BASE-423813 format. One line per 2 residues: number of its first residue (from 1); their letters; for each residue x, y, z of C-alpha. Coordinates in Angstrom, 2 decimals. Layout:
<sites>
NUM> A> X Y Z ~ ...
</sites>
This chain:
<sites>
1> MF> 121.61 114.51 55.36 ~ 122.30 112.91 58.77
3> RR> 125.29 115.09 59.70 ~ 123.32 116.98 62.39
5> LA> 122.38 113.88 64.33 ~ 124.88 112.93 67.06
7> FD> 123.84 109.44 68.00 ~ 127.01 108.52 69.90
9> NS> 126.81 111.33 72.47 ~ 123.09 111.20 72.94
11> AA> 123.02 107.40 73.31 ~ 125.64 107.59 76.05
13> LF> 123.75 110.41 77.69 ~ 120.41 108.58 77.67
15> TF> 122.01 105.43 78.99 ~ 123.66 107.32 81.82
17> AA> 120.39 109.15 82.64 ~ 118.44 105.83 82.71
19> FL> 121.11 104.32 85.04 ~ 120.93 107.28 87.39
21> TA> 117.13 107.14 87.41 ~ 117.11 103.42 88.26
23> VS> 119.76 103.79 90.95 ~ 117.90 106.74 92.57
25> IY> 114.68 104.78 92.67 ~ 116.36 101.76 94.37
27> VA> 118.17 104.05 96.82 ~ 114.92 105.84 97.70
29> VI> 113.03 102.58 98.31 ~ 115.91 101.20 100.47
31> WR> 116.13 104.49 102.38 ~ 112.40 104.49 103.13
33> AL> 112.51 100.83 104.24 ~ 115.37 101.38 106.57
35> RM> 113.76 104.46 108.15 ~ 110.42 102.78 108.67
37> KR> 109.08 102.92 112.26 ~ 108.57 99.72 114.26
39> PQ> 104.76 99.90 114.45 ~ 104.54 100.26 110.67
41> VA> 106.91 97.26 110.25 ~ 104.69 95.22 112.55
43> AF> 101.58 96.26 110.62 ~ 103.23 95.07 107.35
45> EN> 104.31 91.81 108.96 ~ 100.70 90.96 109.79
47> LP> 99.13 91.70 106.38 ~ 97.45 88.65 104.94
49> FV> 98.26 87.19 101.56 ~ 95.78 87.80 98.75
51> TP> 95.69 84.06 97.85 ~ 96.22 81.20 100.26
53> TP> 99.72 79.87 100.33 ~ 100.00 76.28 99.08
55> SA> 101.15 73.64 101.50 ~ 104.87 72.88 101.58
57> RH> 104.39 69.10 101.42 ~ 106.51 67.41 98.80
59> EP> 104.58 64.26 98.28 ~ 104.69 62.68 94.80
61> RP> 101.55 62.77 92.76 ~ 99.80 59.46 92.18
63> AR> 100.72 57.75 88.91 ~ 98.24 58.18 86.05
65> KA> 96.69 55.09 84.59 ~ 96.65 54.84 80.81
</sites>
């Protein structure tokens, strides 16, 4: 009944295709980032955060009273 299904070859093929897809996406993003012009980099550097950044103070919290 299942003699026509070739799981071994197709599983390896799909795994290889997924790997190539992921690698090509990462390479494309890195390529575009490296080729970005200086004015565009400066514009991205000055973009504000959506939420305010919390302060970097590392003070301990006051102890809770039971």
